[in-house]
C-alpha positions as a printed Julia matrix, in Angstrom:
177×3 Matrix{Float64}:
 41.58  138.75   89.74
 44.31  138.43   92.34
 45.31  134.83   93.08
 47.44  134.2    96.16
 49.43  130.99   96.7
 50.41  130.52  100.33
 51.78  127.66  102.39
 54.79  126.69  104.44
 58.22  126.89  102.85
 59.04  123.72  100.94
 55.51  122.77   99.83
 56.27  123.58   96.2
 54.57  126.97   95.77
 57.32  128.27   93.48
 57.28  125.23   91.23
 53.47  125.3    91.08
 53.44  129.03   90.34
 55.83  128.62   87.4
 53.77  125.74   85.99
 50.5   127.65   86.38
 51.85  130.68   84.51
 53.27  128.43   81.77
 49.88  126.7    81.41
 47.59  129.73   81.6
 48.22  132.75   79.33
 45.7   134.79   81.35
 47.89  134.54   84.46
 51.0   136.58   85.26
 53.36  135.93   88.18
 54.44  138.85   90.3
 58.16  138.68   91.06
 58.65  139.39   94.75
 61.48  141.41   96.24
 63.59  140.03   99.08
 66.57  141.01  101.2
 67.74  137.41  101.64
 70.58  135.99   99.59
 69.75  133.63   96.7
 69.6   129.91   97.44
 71.65  127.61   95.22
 70.15  127.71   91.72
 68.02  130.83   92.29
 68.39  133.76   89.91
 66.88  137.21   89.39
 64.04  135.42   87.58
 62.98  134.0    90.97
 63.2   137.16   93.1
 64.38  140.72   92.86
 67.27  140.45   95.36
 67.99  143.81   97.02
 69.72  145.28  100.06
 67.72  146.08  103.18
 68.28  149.81  102.55
 66.89  149.58   99.0
 63.89  147.59  100.24
 63.15  150.11  103.0
 63.31  152.98  100.49
 60.79  151.11   98.32
 58.46  150.69  101.34
 58.5   154.45  101.92
 57.93  155.11   98.21
 54.77  152.94   98.23
 56.15  150.37   95.8
 54.58  147.34   97.51
 51.11  145.79   97.38
 52.16  143.95  100.54
 55.38  143.36  102.43
 56.51  141.51  105.55
 59.53  140.5   107.56
 60.02  136.75  107.88
 62.9   135.09  109.72
 64.98  138.26  109.59
 64.48  139.01  105.89
 62.1   141.4   104.14
 59.8   140.15  101.37
 57.43  142.26   99.29
 55.13  142.16   96.31
 55.25  145.17   94.01
 51.95  146.77   93.05
 50.55  145.3    89.82
 50.91  147.02   86.47
 47.44  148.52   85.83
 47.86  148.19   82.06
 48.14  144.37   82.29
 44.67  142.79   82.16
 45.81  139.28   83.11
 45.05  137.76   86.51
 47.87  138.39   88.98
 49.43  135.39   90.74
 51.24  136.07   94.01
 53.43  133.48   95.7
 53.72  134.91   99.21
 53.57  134.07  102.9
 50.41  134.03  104.99
 51.2   137.42  106.54
 51.25  138.93  103.05
 48.01  137.13  102.16
 46.36  138.71  105.19
 47.42  142.14  103.92
 46.13  141.37  100.42
 42.79  140.13  101.79
 42.44  143.33  103.86
 42.86  145.38  100.65
 41.0   143.0    98.33
 38.45  140.71  100.05
 37.71  139.06   96.68
 41.3   137.8    96.27
 41.42  134.04   95.73
 43.71  132.51   98.36
 44.99  128.97   97.83
 46.79  127.19  100.67
 49.3   124.68   99.3
 50.26  121.97  101.8
 52.59  118.98  101.75
 51.03  115.52  102.12
 52.78  115.08  105.51
 55.26  116.71  107.87
 57.81  114.09  106.84
 57.4   115.0   103.17
 57.78  118.69  104.01
 60.99  117.99  105.94
 62.41  115.96  103.0
 61.61  118.8   100.6
 63.26  121.42  102.81
 66.4   119.32  103.14
 66.33  118.53   99.41
 66.5   122.2    98.45
 69.66  122.68  100.49
 68.33  124.49  103.55
 70.57  124.28  106.62
 69.43  122.42  109.75
 68.49  125.56  111.68
 66.39  126.83  108.78
 64.66  123.44  108.39
 63.85  123.38  112.11
 62.43  126.94  112.07
 60.35  126.23  108.95
 58.89  123.05  110.44
 58.07  124.87  113.69
 56.21  127.63  111.84
 54.4   125.35  109.34
 51.41  124.46  111.55
 50.76  128.11  112.45
 51.04  129.19  108.8
 48.53  126.55  107.73
 46.1   127.5   110.52
 46.3   131.19  109.6
 45.69  130.28  105.96
 42.62  128.27  106.9
 41.3   131.22  108.95
 41.57  133.33  105.79
 39.19  130.91  104.1
 41.87  129.66  101.73
 41.1   126.75   99.44
 43.45  123.94  100.45
 45.37  121.98   97.82
 47.64  119.08   98.8
 50.77  119.01   96.67
 51.35  115.26   96.71
 51.68  115.17   92.92
 52.75  118.26   91.0
 50.58  117.58   87.93
 47.48  116.84   90.01
 47.96  119.88   92.28
 48.51  122.16   89.27
 45.42  120.81   87.5
 43.36  121.32   90.67
 44.46  124.97   90.95
 43.78  125.62   87.26
 40.31  124.13   87.73
 39.69  126.44   90.71
 40.81  129.45   88.62
 38.51  128.52   85.74
 35.6   128.09   88.13
 36.22  131.53   89.65
 36.51  133.17   86.23
 33.16  131.76   85.14
């Protein structure tokens, strides 16, 4: 099964994804590629950070399950390892989820949202994003959520990390059975 976590930047998708993988041995997280520079505290465990040239070569070589350009940077999900029988968890943007759904209509798409716009703004500022980035993310958040809803995503409010994680794990178990 392919499980796709989407939602505006700052809703906690990355934190939820790491917790889900730590809690569920049948789930593996795909490590996305990006051309952006690491944020404070990010490492190669978070993303495969590459140059634009390297990313574009990978596009032409068919490396990606999906890829997109977002706010001037390229992001992509490498194709899954066919020898791994675990469910694949993708933490991607809505544009990538649309590509995944086009290839795999059975993919489970989960839209993670913040409890309010104010909470989302606090989270973006709290992770060290500059003012221009915070403004752009807030402007695009409503459109991202609407596109996710049009995909038929199951919506999970991340107002409490433990509760949101438990809700997603419950959704996964229901889909598996």
